[in-house]
N, C-alpha and C positions, 0 to 999 in steps of 0.2 A: 440433444446431450453431445457433447464435443468427444471426437477421438483423434487420434494423432494419424496426419497423412502422410505419405511417403517423401512428399517433397515441396519445397517452398522457397522463394529467393532469399529469405532471411537465414542467416547462420548462427543459430543460438549454441554456441561451442559448448560440449559437454566438460571441458577444461575449467577449472576455477580459475579466477582471475590474479596473475601473480603480482604480489604486492612489493613495491620499489622502498616501501618504509617498514618500520619496526611494527607488525601487526599486534604482538603482544601489548605493546605500549598504547598503541591508537585505540584499540577496542576498549579500553578501560576509561575512554573520554565520552561524554556528551556529543561533542563535536562531530564525531564519525558517524553518529546516527542522524545528524540534521544537515549534514552536508552532501552535495549529490554526488552519486554513484560514479563510475568510471565511465568513459564514452565508448572505446573500442569494443570491450567485451563486458556482458552483463555481471553483477555480482551475485553469485548463486547462494541462496538463502533457502531453508524450509521452515515450516511451521508444524508444531506438534499441538493438535487439539484434545483437551481433556473435557469429554461432555458431563461428567459427574459435577465439576466445581466450575464449569464455563469458563475455562482459562485457555489460552493460547500463548505459546512460546515461540518466540522467533532466535532462529539459529542461523550464523554463517557457516555454510558448508564448505570444507575444504578439499573434499574429493566427491566423487560421483556415488561412491559406495553406500548401499543401504546401513552399513554398519558404522558409518561416519558419524560420531557424536556432535560434531560442529561446536561452535564457539557462541554461547549464549549472548544475545543481543538485548531483547527486551520481552517484555511480557503484556498481556492484556487479558481483562476479566470483563465478562458481560454482566451488566445489571440491568434489571426492568425499573424503569423511574416514572410511574404511572403510565402515560400513553406513549412514553418515549423508551428506546434501549440505549444505553451507553455501553461503550467498551473504554475502560480506564487502561491506559498505557503506562508502563513504568519501568523502569531500568532494573528494577528489583522483584524478581518473581515471588518472593514472600511478603512484598509489602506493594498491595494493588489498591492504595487509596489516594484519593486526590490530595490529602494533606500530607503526602510524604515527600521528602527531599529527592526522591527518585521518581517523582511523577513527570512523565514526559509530555501528556496532553491527553486527548480524548476524542472519540468518535461517537457523534450523537445522531440518532435516527428521527425521523417523524412517525407518526402514528402507523402509517402503512409500512413501513420498512424500506421507501423506495427512495428517500431523498435523505442523505447524509451531511451533516458538517464535521470539519476536522479542526481540532483547536489544538494550538500548540502553548505550553507554559510559559514560553518565552517569546517576545514580540520578534515577529521575522525581519523587521526593519524599523530605523528610528521613526517614531512618530506614531508607531502603530497601536491602536487603541484596543485594550481588554473588553472582552464582552461583559456585559452587565448583565447577563443572566443570573437568577438565583444561585444555579447550581455552581457558579464560579466562585462563590463565596462559601458555600457549604456542601458537604458530601453525605446526603443522607441524614441521619441526626448528628454526624461527628464534626464538630468545629475544627476549621483548619488552623494550625498555631500560627502566631504572628510573626514568627521567625521564618515562616515557609511561603515561598512565592506563591500565591492562589490565583494567578493571572490565567486566563483563558482567550487567547488570540485566534481569531478565526484565519485559518490559513488554506482552507480549501473546502470544496462541496462535491459530493458524488451522487449523481442522478441515475436511477434506472426508468426508462421509459415505459410507460404502461402499455400492456397489450390487452386491451379489452376485448378484442375480437377474438382473441384465443388463438391467433394464426401461428402456424409451425415456425419454429425458429428458437434460437437462443436469446438471452436476455441481451438488451441493449444496454450500454450505459455510458455516461457522459462525466467528465471530470475538470474542474477548474481549480488550479492551486496557484498559490504563491510560491515559486521555487527559487531556490539561490540563482544567483548569475551563473552562467556558464564559464567555466576556465578553461584554458587551454589543455590543462592536464588535471586529472583527479588528484594527484599529489598536491599541485597548487591550491586547489579549492580547500583542502584540510587547513591550508594557512591563511586563508582568506575569511574575513567576518562578514556575513551577509547583512549588510547595514541599509541598505535602500531597496524601495520596491521597484521590481523588475516588470509588474505586471502580471496578470493571469497567464498561467500556460493552459491550454485546453487540450485535453485528450478524448479519444472516443474508443470503444471496444473495436478491435479489427474483425471485419465480417467473415465469418466462416463459409466454406463451400459445403455445397450438399453432394453427399456421395451416394449415387445411385445403388451401386452395390452393396454398400454397408447400411445403406438406409439410416444414414445419420448425418449430423453436421461436423465437419471437420477443419480443425486447423493443425499446423504442423509446430508441435512443441520440441522436436527435436530430441526426443527420448527423454524429456525432464517430466512430461505428464503422462502417466499410464491407465489411468482409471476414467473413463467417461462419467462426466458430471456436469450438471447446469452451471455450477459454480466457477468452472475453468474459464479463463478468459485471456486475452492479450490486449494490451492497449497502445495506440499509436497516437501521434500528434494529428489534431483534427487541423483541416485547412481553414485558413483565414480568408472569409469572403471578401474583406478590403484589399486582399494581395491578388490582384490578377494575374500576376507573375507565376503563381503557385509554388513558391521557394520553400514551403514547408514539406520537410521529408515525411509523407504519411505511410511509409513501409516499415521503418525499422521500429522494432517491438521495443517500447520503453519499459513496459513492465508486464510480465506473465505470471499467472498464477494457476496452478491446477491440481488435482488429486493424484496421489500415487498409492494410498492405503487408505482404510477406514478413516483413520485419524491423523494422517499424515499429508501435507501439502508442500510443493515447492513454490518458490517465490523468488523470481529474478528480476532485478530491476537495474536500471542505468541511467545516466545523466539525461535529464535535468532532476530526476526524482532523488529524494533522500530515502534512507532505509525506514526512518518515520513515517513519511508519506506513503511508500509503498506498502508497509505494513497495514496502516490505517485504511488504504484503499482495499487491501486485501480482505480485511476484516468485515468490510461491507456486503462481501459476496456470501458469509454465512448468514443461514437464516432464511425462511421460506418468504417468497415475494409473490403472493397469489395472484395480484394484479398485473405481474410482469412475465408469467410463464404459461 
């Protein structure tokens, strides 16, 4: 399990990112959820889980206080579809169906719950082809209204490495994502529509350190994660084998997720990830993965 250590070279500030734009207007648009986060400081969010109805609500946090109610961003509900599990992601916490105008996309697992695909309801770039899977045309027994865009465009994959020998250690995960092109500033990225493929962005979990005194695996979450859990993780850019110069920054944490209470989790992300992508990746951490633990 993960615990917070005392020091690390990363500075995940406890301060919320100060916006230079009108947040109250920006958060009412789908664009905010699909554009990359800021570069210098992470966007600090939190997820509330409801086990009774299998829903997950994502909020933008304005302070580090546990009393912070935050700003609602999007919601997800977990469904079992035969051998697969799907998380339907929506802008409306009261309408979590694929036939809704608020439908953002979905996360779909394989039988073992170790490999996931992320689908966006909108094409990430010109020429992108929608998935031809049956679930993209129907959701359960409910047909989608012809007025509603029912496209599902694959924009990422999340994989958890098997641990068949049951060796000690946390989960190992890898992500491959279609990310928006990097902009000089986060504000500029909100004004630029992503219309061409930039190629996949590859991420991996940051390896924790074994703490002899605590007898556990440790990562430094800088106070943002307070409960040890196998679900906790940090993702960094993965080195490119074709780049001998090693220009990829493998230290800066691009996404961190972790537990702070029974049904409360923090989620902090930054460029090149969007809120939608970060949320989908975080959702993949829920659920038991017997072959990976």
